N, C-alpha and C positions, 0 to 999 in steps of 0.2 A: 368735549362731552364724554369721550371714552374714559378720560381721567376721572371725571366725577362719578361715572358709573362704577369704575374700579374701586374708588374710595367708598362708595355706598356698599359695595359687596364686602369690603374689608370691615367696615363698621358693623354691618349686619352680622357677619360671621363672628366678630368679636362679641357682639351682644348675645348671640345664641350660645357661644362658648361660656360666657360669664354666667348665663342663666343655668347652664348645666353643671357648673362647678359647685361643690359643696362649700358651705361656710365653715371656715376653720376657726374654732374657738381656742385661742391660745393666749399667752401672756400679753400680747399686743392689743387685744380687744376685749379682754375679760378683766373687769374691775372687782377687786375683793372688798367686800363690805363687812362691817362688824359692829354696826350701831343700829339700835332699834328705830331711830328716827328715819333711817334709810327706807323703811317700808313705804314712806310717803312718795318715793320715786315711782312706785308701782300701783298702789291701791288708791283708787278714787273714792270708793265708798264700800260699805258692807251692811248687810241686812241679816238679822237673826230670824229664823222661821222655826218655831217649835213644831214638831210632829205630834199631833194630838193622839195620845195613846191612853187607854184605860185598861181595866181588868179584862175586857173582851179581846183587845188587840195588842197588848203590850208584848214586845219581842226584844230579844237581844239582836241588834242589827248586824248582819253578816256582810251585806252589800247593799248599795243604794245607787240608783241611776235616774236621771231626769230625761224624759222623752217628751218634747213639746212642753205642755203644762202638766204632765203626769209624772208623779214620783213613784218609782217601783222599788219596794223594799223587800229584801229577802232576810228573814230572821228566824230565830229559834224561840219557841215557847214550850216549856215542859218537855223538852227533848224532841219536839216535833218541828219540822220545817214549815214555815208559813210564808206566803207571798202576799204582800199587802199593797194596796194602791192608795196614794194620797194625792190631793191637788197641790199646786205650787204654793198655796197659802198654808199648807200643813194640815188641812182638813182631811180626816180619814174618810175614804170613799167606800172601800169594800175589800174583802179578802178574795183572792183568786184560788179557786179549787181547795183541795185539802190533801194531806198526805195519807196514804192508805193503800189497800189492795184492790179497790173497786175499779171498774172500767173508766170512770170519770175522775179517778184520783191519780195523783202522781206518787212515785215511789221515792227512792233516794235521789235527792236533787244533785245533779251534776252541773247542768248549765240551764239558765233561764234566758230564753230568747225573747226579746221584745221587738216587735215589728210595728212601728207607728204607721207605716204605709198601709198595712193590712189590718191594723188595729187588733192585733192578736198577741198572745203570750204563749210560748211553748216551753214546756218543762221536760228535760231530758234525763232519764235514768239509764245510763249505759252500763251500769255496774251490776245491779241485782236483777231488775226485771227486763232490762234492755228494751225499753219502750219509751215513747214520748206521749204527752197529752197536750192538746192545744185548747186554749180558752180565748174568748173575745174579751175586749176591755170591760165589758159589763160583768164578766165573771162566768159567763155561760159556756158550757162545754161545746167544743166544735168537732174535734176528732182525736183519735189516738192511733198509734201504730208502732211497729217495731223500729228500733234504732240500733246502730252498731255500738260496740263498747267505746270506741274513740269519742263518741259524742258526749261522754261523761266528762271529758277532759278539755272541752273548749274553754278558752280563757278570754274570749272576746268575740263578738259577732255583730256586724253592722250591715244593715240592708243598703246596698248601693242603688238598686232599682228593683222593680218587680222580678221575683224569682232569681235574684243574684245577691249573694252575700260575700262579705269579706271578713276574715277573722284570724284568730290565733289559736293554735291547737297543739296538743301533744300528739306527735305522729309516730312515735315509738318510745321505747324506754330510755333512749339516749338522744332524743331529738325533738325539738319543737319547730313548728312551721307556721308561717303566715300562709293564708290560702284564699282562693276564690272558689265559691261553691254555688250549686243550685239550691233552691229552697229546701229540697228534701235531703240535702247533704249526702248525695250519692255520687256526685262527680266533683272531684277536687282537682284544682290546679295549684300546685305548690309554688308560691312566689319565692320564698327563701327559707330553707331549713337552717337552724343553728343547733349545734351539737352540745349536749351536756352529758355528764356521766354521773349516775347515781345508782346505787345497788338495788333499790326497791321503791315501788310507789311512784307517784307523780307529784312534783312540787309545783305549786302555783307561783310563777315567777313575776314578771312585771305586772303590777296591779292595774295600770291603765296603759296598755301597750300601744294603743292606736288612738290618734286624734285626727278628726276630720274638720277642717275649717275652710270655708269659701272654696270648696271643690278640691282642696289639697289634702291628701291622705298621707300621714306620716306614721312611722313605726319605730319602736325602740325595743331592743333586747337588753336584758340586765347586764350581761357580761360582754359588752361591746362598746366601742367608742365611736361608732357611726350611727347616726339616726337616718333612716331611709325614708324615701318618698315613693309612692306608687304612681307611675306615669300613665296608667291605663293598660300597661302590658307587663312591666317588670318593676323591680325596685331600683331606685337610683339614690346614691348618697345625697343627703340634704345638709347635714351638719357632721362635723368631725370634732370631737373634744380632745384637744391636746393638753389641756389642763383639766383638773377634776375628772381624771380618767377613771375608767372602771377596771381596766386590765392593762398589764404591761405589754410591750411589743412581743409578738410571737407567742402570745399566751396559749397554753395548752392545759386544760383542767386535769389532764392525767387520769388516773383511775379513782380519784377521790370523788365523793358525792358532792352535789352542788352546794349544800349548806356548809360543808367543811371548806370548800373552795372559797366561798364568800368570807367566812370567818378568817381564813388564812390571809386573804388579800387585804382585808381591813386591818388586821392586827400587824402583819409584817410589812405591808407595802403602802398602807394608807389609801388603798383604792376602795371605792364604794360602788355597788351595783346601781344601775339606773332603774328606778321604780316606776316612774310615770312620765308622760309627756302631755302637755296641754298647749292650745294655741288660741289666741284672741287676735283682734285687729292689729294690735301693735306689738304683741309679745309672743315669744315661744318659750315655754317653761319646761325644764328638765329637772326632775326631782330625784334626790338621793336620800338615804336615811339621815344623813348629817346636814342637809341643806338643799338649796335650790339654785340652779343656774338659769338666769332669766335674761333672755336675749331680746333686745329692742330692735325690731325689724326696720324702723326708720333710721335710727342712729347707727345701726350695724355694730352695736356694742352689746356685750353681755355683762351681767352683774352676778356675783355669787353671794348669796345671803345665807349664812349658817343658821342652823336651827336653834342654837343655844344662846341667842342674843337676849338681853334683859327684857323683862315684860313691860308693857305699856298699859296705862289705865284707860286708853281710849280705843283699844282694838284687841280683838282675838286674832292672833296671827294665822295665816293659812298654811300651817305646818303640814297638815295631813289632808290633802285634797282627795275627794272621792269621785268627782265627775265634772261635767260641763253643763251649762244651761244658757245657750246662746252666747253672749259676750261675758257671761258670769261664770266663775268657777265655784265649785261647791265643796264645802267641807262639812263633816258631821261629827258632833261631839255628844257623848253620853252626859247625863246630868252629873254623874260622879266626876267625870273629867273636868267639866266646867266649874264645879264647886271646889275641886282641888286647885284649879287656877286661881279662883277667888281667894282661897286661904293663903296661897303662896304670895299673891299680890299684897294682901294685908300684912303678912309677915315681913315682906320686904319694904313696906311703907309706900307702895305705889298708890297714887291718888287716882280714884276712879271717876270717870265722867258719868253724867246722869244716865246716858244710854247704856253703859256697861253695868252700872249699879242696877238698873231696871231689869236687864237681862238676867243677872244673877238672882235677883228677888223672884223673878218669874220661874226660873229653873228650880229654885228651892221650894217654891209653893206647889208647882205642878209636876215636877220630876219627869219631864218629857225630854227625849233627845232633841237636839237642835241642829237644823241645817243652817249654815252660814253661807250666804251668797256674796261673793266678792266681785266688784266691778273694777277691772284694771284700767289704768289710764290709757 
């Protein structure tokens, strides 16, 4: 009996140890792909959703995110910032507030906080007016108040539960931090700072630095080969990239600014910064400017798909993802981008399916930007 109990303890300890060890992505479990047909490994289906815009609400989209069935768009029209709401079918619902100097207006937009739990949207100007304005989802003004300069430089914020946020922020001119904060963003608990050096201003780094799936919260930083996971108290390594790395061993950016660092690493060393991470039931996706590293959680293998594979007539590739919607990943394309794809396909003799032909005809007729929702297998 004591032998069986000891064996149980050994197996239990081994299981806990294995769960706490990061997945190493190296030449042994990463398969290099270079054929457009290989997208069939990952994508089950895709759906194009035009965002209905007209002279009243047409904007140049700067960012887009999906919360439940609500699409929040931040865009520019006639040099003014606008915050627009659409439903998941692409129907325009309403504009939220307006830019200006009034009590119920927002100033220079630094960060747009969307809280589906409280059904409210906060707009933060920490640069000029150093104040925030909050609206409900119906567009009605709720409150305003003072905010600190650092709130202008939040690059991600996610409500964990009532009055508790997790996010990504510039915490000095040489440092960015993941953080836990209260709703008023007056009490910060820094989870992990990472250092950068640039002479002036603040650079927007990873575009989608945090992914939350099934209670697991993962983080990426652009010049780092470890993807972290938040265990409720601190960050733990979840993945380590030994191939398709972003930096060499013992990397030190020195005194050069961030963009110079990235350009030098790409040109001289073949390294690419990590731009985004996403997670679905079966996949964990790390994106680079040049391609995607797509890890199958069941197979415990990853596939690298470069961005410059030949075009296909039955699919618009998910090259530039913008966000998540349940199990679906979201990309956004301007009408100009899509029509340029069409012209390139025609020039290369790519045969289009009826679905893709219909999409291009609709884009040419309506001139609307399009969300594409991808279902991964």
